[in-house]
DRENVEXTOR-5190 format. One line per 3 residues: their letters; for each residue x, y, z of N, C-alpha, C. Coordinates in steps of 0.05 Angstrom, whole numbers, always signed. Example, Ala and Ser with C-alpha at 12.3 -4.5 7.8 and 13.67 -1.06 7.14 Angstrom:
# residues 2
as = +264:-114:+156:+246:-90:+156:+264:-66:+156; +257:-45:+142:+273:-21:+143:+258:+1:+157
//
This chain:
# residues 92
meq = -196:+208:-242:-179:+201:-219:-197:+191:-196; -193:+166:-188:-210:+155:-167:-197:+160:-140; -214:+169:-121:-206:+173:-94:-228:+163:-76
dfv = -222:+147:-57:-243:+136:-40:-233:+132:-12; -253:+133:+7:-248:+125:+34:-260:+98:+38; -245:+80:+50:-255:+53:+56:-257:+52:+87
fye = -281:+50:+97:-285:+50:+126:-286:+21:+136; -272:+16:+158:-272:-10:+172:-291:-8:+196; -293:+16:+206:-312:+22:+228:-321:+51:+225
qrk = -347:+55:+224:-357:+83:+221:-384:+85:+236; -384:+103:+255:-408:+108:+272:-415:+138:+270; -440:+144:+269:-448:+172:+268:-440:+187:+293
sch = -440:+174:+316:-434:+188:+341:-404:+193:+346; -387:+181:+330:-358:+183:+334:-347:+208:+319; -329:+222:+333:-317:+246:+321:-287:+244:+318
sli = -276:+220:+322:-247:+215:+319:-243:+193:+298; -222:+197:+283:-217:+178:+261:-187:+172:+260; -181:+146:+257:-154:+137:+250:-155:+132:+220
lfv = -138:+146:+205:-138:+144:+176:-112:+133:+166; -113:+112:+150:-90:+99:+138:-88:+109:+109; -64:+119:+102:-59:+128:+75:-35:+113:+64
hgf = -39:+99:+42:-17:+84:+30:+2:+102:+16; +26:+92:+8:+46:+107:-6:+40:+109:-36; +58:+122:-50:+54:+127:-79:+52:+102:-96
igd = +65:+80:-87:+65:+56:-103:+50:+33:-89; +35:+40:-68:+19:+19:-53:-10:+21:-60; -26:+5:-44:-55:+7:-46:-66:+1:-19
vek = -93:+4:-16:-106:+2:+9:-102:-26:+22; -103:-47:+6:-101:-74:+18:-72:-83:+22; -56:-82:+1:-29:-94:+3:-12:-79:+23
twt = -15:-53:+24:+2:-37:+42:-2:-44:+71; -27:-50:+79:-34:-53:+107:-41:-82:+114; -33:-102:+98:-39:-130:+104:-13:-145:+108
nkn = -11:-160:+130:+13:-175:+135:+13:-202:+120; +35:-217:+124:+38:-243:+110:+16:-263:+117; +4:-260:+140:-17:-278:+149:-45:-270:+138
gqs = -46:-248:+123:-71:-239:+112:-87:-222:+130; -76:-214:+153:-90:-196:+171:-83:-167:+165; -104:-151:+164:-100:-122:+159:-93:-108:+185
fqs = -77:-88:+183:-69:-72:+207:-94:-59:+219; -113:-51:+202:-138:-39:+211:-153:-58:+229; -156:-84:+221:-170:-103:+238:-155:-109:+264
lim = -129:-109:+262:-113:-114:+287:-116:-91:+307; -115:-67:+296:-117:-44:+314:-145:-41:+326; -166:-50:+312:-193:-49:+322:-198:-70:+344
eke = -180:-89:+347:-182:-108:+369:-177:-95:+396; -163:-73:+396:-158:-58:+421:-184:-45:+430; -192:-51:+454:-217:-41:+464:-220:-10:+464
yia = -199:+4:+472:-200:+33:+473:-204:+45:+445; -189:+34:+426:-192:+44:+399:-220:+37:+388; -230:+13:+392:-256:+5:+383:-278:+23:+394
ehf = -275:+32:+419:-295:+49:+432:-294:+78:+424; -270:+88:+416:-266:+117:+413:-259:+127:+385; -254:+108:+366:-246:+117:+340:-260:+102:+318
dva = -265:+116:+296:-272:+103:+271:-246:+97:+257; -246:+78:+239:-221:+70:+225:-227:+69:+195; -209:+82:+180:-213:+82:+151:-186:+83:+137
sys = -187:+76:+111:-163:+79:+93:-171:+98:+71; -152:+113:+61:-156:+130:+39:-143:+118:+14; -159:+113:-6:-148:+101:-31:-147:+122:-53
yft = -125:+123:-66:-122:+143:-87:-104:+131:-109; -107:+142:-133:-91:+134:-156:-72:+156:-162; -47:+150:-168:-28:+170:-177:-13:+160:-201
tll = -6:+178:-219:+9:+170:-243:+38:+162:-235; +46:+167:-211:+72:+157:-202:+74:+127:-203; +51:+114:-200:+50:+85:-202:+61:+76:-229
tlf = +52:+89:-249:+61:+82:-276:+91:+89:-280; +99:+112:-270:+127:+120:-272:+145:+100:-258; +139:+92:-233:+155:+73:-219:+155:+45:-233
ads = +132:+37:-242:+130:+11:-256:+147:+11:-281; +146:+33:-297:+162:+35:-321:+191:+35:-314; +199:+51:-294:+227:+53:-286:+238:+26:-276
kek = +221:+12:-261:+230:-14:-251:+234:-34:-274; +216:-34:-293:+219:-51:-316:+244:-44:-333; +249:-18:-336:+273:-10:-351:+298:-18:-336
arf = +298:-15:-310:+322:-22:-294:+327:-52:-296; +305:-68:-295:+308:-97:-298:+320:-105:-325; +311:-91:-346:+321:-96:-373:+351:-90:-374
ikn = +359:-68:-363:+387:-59:-364:+404:-79:-348; +395:-87:-324:+410:-106:-308:+414:-133:-322; +392:-142:-335:+394:-167:-350:+414:-165:-373
lir = +413:-142:-387:+431:-137:-409:+460:-137:-400; +466:-124:-377:+493:-123:-366:+502:-150:-358; +484:-166:-346:+492:-193:-338:+499:-210:-362
kit = +484:-207:-384:+490:-222:-408:+517:-214:-420; +523:-188:-420:+548:-178:-431:+572:-188:-414; +569:-184:-387:+591:-192:-370:+595:-223:-369
hkk = +573:-237:-371:+575:-266:-372:+590:-276:-396; +585:-264:-419:+598:-272:-444:+628:-266:-442; +636:-244:-429:+664:-238:-427:+679:-257:-409
ei = +665:-268:-389:+678:-287:-371:+683:-314:-384; +667:-321:-404:+669:-347:-417:+692:-349:-436
//
C-alpha cells in the first residue's frame, strides 16, 4: 500500500503545514487541479502570508475503495444501457 507526502513548499525552519488530502476516489493531481491546469496548492502559495508562514503538501494514498467504486460505476453503466435497450425496443 503506497502512501506518500508530496511537498510543494518545505523548509526546515517552518513549523506549520497546510496539508491537502484527496477523497477516496481522487488523487493528488486531479483532485486539486482546475480546468486551466493550475493546482490549488500553487494558487494558495501565491498569497504572501501563506508563502512566508506555511509549508504546503498533499497526502497521496491508495485505497481499495477505488476499485469498488470503479466496479460499481461500470456495473451501473451496464444496467442503464441494458434498460435503455429494453425500453427502446418496447417503444418501437
